[in-house]
C-alpha positions in Angstrom: 67.8 69.2 70.6 70.3 66.4 70.8 72.5 68.1 68.1 72.3 71.7 68.9 73.6 70.2 72.7 76.4 68.4 70.7 77.3 71.7 69.1 76.8 73.8 72.2 79.5 71.2 73.8 81.7 71.4 71.2 82.5 75.5 72.3 83.0 74.4 75.9 86.3 73.9 75.6 89.7 75.8 74.7 90.3 74.4 71.2 87.0 76.1 70.1 88.6 79.2 71.5 91.7 78.8 69.5 89.9 77.9 66.5 87.5 80.6 66.5 90.3 83.0 67.4 92.0 81.9 64.5 89.0 82.0 62.3 88.7 85.7 63.0 92.5 86.5 62.7 92.0 84.9 59.4 89.0 87.2 58.2 91.2 89.9 59.7 93.9 89.4 57.4 92.0 89.8 54.7 91.2 93.5 55.8 87.2 92.3 56.2 86.6 92.6 59.7 84.1 95.4 60.5 86.3 97.0 63.5 89.9 96.6 63.4 93.4 96.8 61.0 95.8 93.9 61.4 99.4 94.9 60.9 101.2 92.4 61.6 104.7 94.0 60.7 104.6 95.5 64.3 104.2 91.9 66.0 108.2 92.2 66.2 108.2 95.5 68.4 105.3 93.8 70.3 107.6 90.9 71.2 110.5 92.9 71.7 108.5 94.6 74.6 107.4 91.4 76.4 111.0 90.1 76.5 112.2 93.2 77.8 109.3 93.5 80.6 110.0 89.7 81.0 113.6 89.9 81.7 112.9 93.3 83.9 110.4 91.3 85.9 112.2 87.6 86.3 115.8 88.6 85.7 116.6 84.7 86.1 113.8 83.7 83.7 112.3 81.7 86.2 108.7 82.4 85.6 105.5 81.5 87.3 102.1 81.0 85.7 99.9 83.5 85.1 97.2 83.0 88.0 95.5 84.5 91.1 98.5 82.6 93.5 101.0 85.7 92.1 98.4 88.6 93.1 98.3 87.3 97.1 102.1 87.9 97.2 102.6 91.8 98.1 105.6 93.9 99.6 107.5 90.2 99.8 104.2 89.1 102.1 103.1 85.7 101.1 100.4 85.2 103.2 98.8 82.0 101.5 101.9 80.1 101.5 102.6 81.4 105.5 99.3 79.2 106.1 99.7 76.2 104.1 102.1 74.6 105.7 99.4 74.3 109.0 97.1 72.0 106.9 97.5 68.4 108.0 97.4 66.7 104.6 97.9 67.8 100.6 94.0 67.1 100.0 92.6 69.3 102.5 95.2 71.8 101.5 94.4 71.5 98.1 90.3 72.0 98.6 91.4 75.0 100.7 93.3 76.6 97.8 90.6 75.4 95.2 88.0 77.5 97.6 90.1 80.2 97.8 91.0 80.6 94.0 87.8 80.0 92.8 86.2 82.6 94.8 88.7 85.5 94.2 88.8 84.7 90.4 85.1 84.9 90.3 85.7 88.5 92.0 87.7 89.4 89.6 86.5 91.2 86.9 87.4 94.6 86.2 87.5 97.1 89.2 87.1 100.7 87.8 89.4 103.3 88.0 88.4 104.7 91.0 88.6 102.0 93.1 91.3 101.2 96.0 92.0 98.7 98.6 94.0 99.5 101.7 95.4 96.6 102.7 94.9 96.3 106.9 98.3 94.1 107.3 100.8 96.3 105.2 98.6 99.7 105.0 99.5 99.2 101.3 97.0 100.9 98.7 95.6 98.4 95.9 93.8 98.6 92.8 92.4 96.8 90.2 93.6 92.7 90.1 96.0 93.2 92.9 93.6 94.8 95.0 90.4 92.7 94.2 93.0 89.6 95.0 94.2 90.8 98.2 90.9 92.2 99.2 88.9 88.7 99.3 92.0 87.1 100.8 91.6 89.1 103.9 87.3 88.2 103.4 88.5 84.4 103.0 91.1 84.2 105.5 88.8 86.2 107.8 86.0 83.3 107.1 83.2 85.4 105.3 82.7 82.5 103.0 82.6 80.1 105.8 80.1 78.2 107.4 82.3 76.9 110.0 81.0 77.4 113.5 84.7 76.3 114.8 86.4 79.3 115.0 89.9 78.2 114.9 91.7 79.7 112.4 92.4 76.8 109.8 88.3 75.7 110.0 87.5 79.0 108.8 89.8 78.6 106.0 86.9 77.3 103.5 84.6 78.2 101.8 81.0 76.6 102.0 78.0 76.6 99.5 75.7 77.7 102.3 77.4 80.5 103.1 77.9 81.3 99.4 74.5 81.3 98.9 73.6 83.4 101.0 76.3 86.1 100.5 75.1 89.9 100.5 76.0 92.6 98.3 76.7 94.3 102.1 79.1 92.0 102.9 81.3 92.2 99.8 80.7 96.3 100.3 82.5 95.8 103.9 85.4 93.5 102.6 86.3 95.4 99.8 85.4 98.7 101.6 83.5 100.2 98.6 81.8 103.5 99.4 80.1 107.0 97.8 84.5 107.8 97.6 85.3 104.4 96.3 83.2 103.3 94.1 83.4 99.2 92.4 82.2 98.4 89.1 79.7 95.6 89.3 78.9 95.3 93.1 75.7 93.3 93.1 76.7 91.3 89.7 79.9 90.0 91.8 77.4 88.9 94.8 75.0 87.5 92.8 77.6 85.1 90.8 79.0 83.9 94.6 75.2 83.5 95.5 74.9 81.7 91.9 78.2 79.3 92.9 76.6 78.6 96.6 73.1 77.5 95.3 75.4 75.3 92.3 77.6 73.8 94.6 74.7 73.4 97.0 73.0 71.4 94.3 75.2 69.1 92.9 76.9 67.0 95.9 78.0 64.1 93.4 80.7 66.8 92.3 81.4 68.9 95.4 80.8 67.3 98.0 83.0 63.7 97.3 84.7 63.7 100.3 83.4 66.9 102.5 79.9 69.0 102.9 79.5 70.7 99.4 81.8 73.7 98.9 83.4 74.6 95.6 87.3 73.0 96.6 84.8 69.7 96.5 85.8 70.1 92.3 89.7 69.0 93.5 87.9 65.8 94.4 86.2 65.3 91.0 89.1 66.1 89.2 91.4 63.7 91.2 88.8 61.1 90.3 89.4 61.8 86.5 93.2 61.7 86.8 94.8 58.8 84.9 98.0 57.8 87.1 98.1 61.5 88.6 98.0 62.9 85.1 95.5 66.0 84.4 95.8 67.4 81.2 95.1 71.3 81.7 92.4 71.2 78.8 90.2 68.5 80.9 90.5 71.2 84.0 89.0 73.9 81.7 86.2 71.8 80.1 85.4 70.3 83.5 85.1 74.0 84.7 83.1 75.3 81.9 80.3 72.5 82.4 80.3 72.2 86.0 79.7 76.0 86.4 78.2 77.4 83.5 74.6 77.8 85.1 76.3 80.4 87.7 76.6 83.1 84.7 74.1 85.6 84.2 71.8 84.8 81.4 73.4 85.2 78.3 73.6 82.4 75.3 72.3 79.0 75.6 72.3 76.0 72.7 70.8 72.6 73.4 69.8 73.8 76.9 73.6 74.1 78.0 74.5 78.1 79.2 77.6 79.4 76.9 79.1 81.6 79.6 81.7 84.4 78.0 80.5 83.3 74.5 79.1 85.8 72.1 78.0 86.7 68.5 80.1 88.0 65.4 79.0 88.2 61.8 82.4 87.1 60.4 82.3 83.4 61.8 79.8 82.1 59.9 79.0 78.2 60.0 76.9 75.7 58.8 76.3 74.3 62.1 74.1 75.9 65.2 77.2 77.5 66.0 77.3 80.2 63.4 78.9 83.7 64.2 79.6 82.1 68.0 82.7 83.2 69.7 83.4 81.5 72.6 86.4 83.4 74.7 85.3 81.7 78.3 88.2 84.6 80.0 87.4 84.0 83.8 87.1 80.2 83.0 90.8 80.1 81.9 92.2 82.4 84.4 90.5 80.3 86.6 92.2 76.9 85.0 95.5 78.6 85.3 94.9 79.1 89.0 93.8 75.5 89.3 97.5 74.2 88.3 99.2 75.1 91.0 97.3 73.7 93.7 96.9 70.3 91.8 101.3 70.2 91.4 101.5 70.6 95.4 98.6 67.8 95.7 101.1 65.8 93.6 99.4 65.6 90.4 101.1 66.2 87.3 99.0 68.5 84.6 100.0 68.1 81.3 99.0 70.3 78.2 99.6 74.0 79.3 99.5 75.0 76.0 96.2 73.5 74.9 95.1 76.3 76.8 94.9 79.7 75.4 95.7 83.2 76.1 93.3 85.3 77.9 90.9 87.7 76.4 91.1 90.9 78.6 92.2 94.6 78.3 95.7 93.9 79.3 96.7 91.7 76.4 94.8 93.4 74.0 95.7 96.7 75.0 99.3 95.5 74.7 98.7 94.6 70.4 96.1 98.2 70.1 98.8 99.9 72.0 102.0 98.9 69.6 99.6 99.1 66.6 99.3 95.7 65.6 95.3 96.5 65.9 93.9 99.7 65.0 90.6 101.0 64.9 89.1 101.6 61.6 87.1 104.3 63.4 89.3 105.7 65.8 86.4 107.9 67.4 85.1 104.4 68.8 88.0 104.6 71.6 86.2 107.6 73.0 83.0 105.5 73.6 82.4 102.7 75.7 81.6 99.9 74.6 79.4 96.6 75.9 81.0 93.5 76.3 78.7 91.6 74.0 79.4 94.2 71.1 80.5 93.4 67.6 83.6 95.5 68.5 84.8 93.7 72.1 84.0 90.6 70.8 86.6 91.1 67.7 88.7 92.7 69.7 89.3 90.0 72.4 89.0 87.1 69.9 91.9 88.9 67.6 93.9 89.1 71.0 93.9 85.6 72.1 95.1 84.4 68.1 97.7 86.8 68.5 99.0 85.8 71.5 99.8 82.3 69.6 101.3 84.7 66.9 103.4 86.3 69.7 104.8 83.2 71.6 107.5 82.1 69.2 109.5 85.5 69.0 109.2 86.1 72.6 110.2 82.7 73.1 113.4 83.0 70.3 114.0 86.4 72.3 114.4 84.6 75.3 116.3 81.8 74.2 113.7 79.3 75.4 111.3 76.4 74.1 108.0 76.2 74.8 108.3 73.4 77.2 110.5 75.8 79.4 108.0 78.6 78.4 104.4 77.8 78.0 101.9 80.7 77.0 100.9 80.7 80.3 104.3 81.8 81.5 104.2 84.6 78.7 101.1 85.9 80.0 103.0 86.5 83.4 106.2 87.8 82.2 104.9 89.1 80.2 102.2 90.1 77.9 99.7 91.0 80.7 102.7 93.2 82.9 103.5 95.1 79.1 99.9 96.0 78.2 99.8 97.3 81.5 102.9 99.2 81.4 101.9 100.6 78.3 98.5 101.7 79.7 100.0 104.0 82.4 102.6 105.3 79.9 99.8 106.7 77.7 96.8 107.2 79.7 97.5 108.8 83.1 94.9 106.3 85.0 96.1 103.4 83.4 92.5 102.9 81.5 92.9 100.4 78.6 93.1 101.9 75.0 89.1 100.8 74.4 86.7 101.4 77.4 84.5 98.4 77.9 81.3 98.4 80.3 81.7 96.2 83.2 78.6 94.0 84.9 81.7 92.3 87.0 81.2 89.0 85.4 83.5 89.3 82.3 86.6 91.4 82.5 
């Protein structure tokens, strides 16, 4: 059991995601994968598109991180930035920002093609990730995740373990404007994920209540305590997220008593230990890690080793490689079917996406005349690959759907 636990821990980090993804790519380059062909000659075309989209979106090339904070800015209205100045000190602000980022990212799995959110402030209508962000932000600002009895605005800007543990699907239904005519994929899965977060936070005050009552934002104090001379490596943030939040995920693979989260099986990845065929991807956790970097920086900490994280194994980045024919299905008819997230085809696609994002980084930086320090992978995603993937999707498919349809339960994509 001890060996199995050590094996499980070896998968709960960004290095494992990258290593297994690169192994998948190596097998693919030998044309031995069951579902995809790989044409690296097409990678240059993909890089040129990413460079073009980045220049269009960020003419000064001052590209921010790919994080949840980008989605909170709509119609030039940055609602969070208008609020943060009111917090009395940087640590209080950081806990609130952690609360918001954690709850919002956990609600960020794919919304499906039919859901829309009407912003009550601007009147704008948003879909997919942007809509989920604005909806979750508005719930947060309304105090829907708070247990505070004080009605003062700042007192409500928090997420409490007790409130989250008792969150109902109806609360999300109301907050996300869901109806028969406006369906959201995976509603109950999202609600249960936040309830599980609340139970976890309440059960571990030694992590989440170091300087306040139990709240997700208490993770800020836990990470701050692990900083050395004010420095926190980005991969450490991810490892802590995976270790601390592992129990909230739906029952999937476990090893040595540890839940493995966004980790799946694929027959091409064979090892001589208990991790054989296991492929960690940790998409939402890495997305959350990217989203916690800025609150830490705002609180005065230096976050290092940004490229120690990987690209995100999700359908916009993955769609970029399919729609530019870097990846092609051996059986094209598979594009006409819906696939479970744990299917070998989807696991293969997602792992190849991570590895190809690493390959894509160099020609993108060359095209923009920037180095890794100025343009880490997290900024390439924002500039970038995610936007280019979405642009291609809408150019090729009227509803902007990805080239391969994945069945979502509201907790992965």
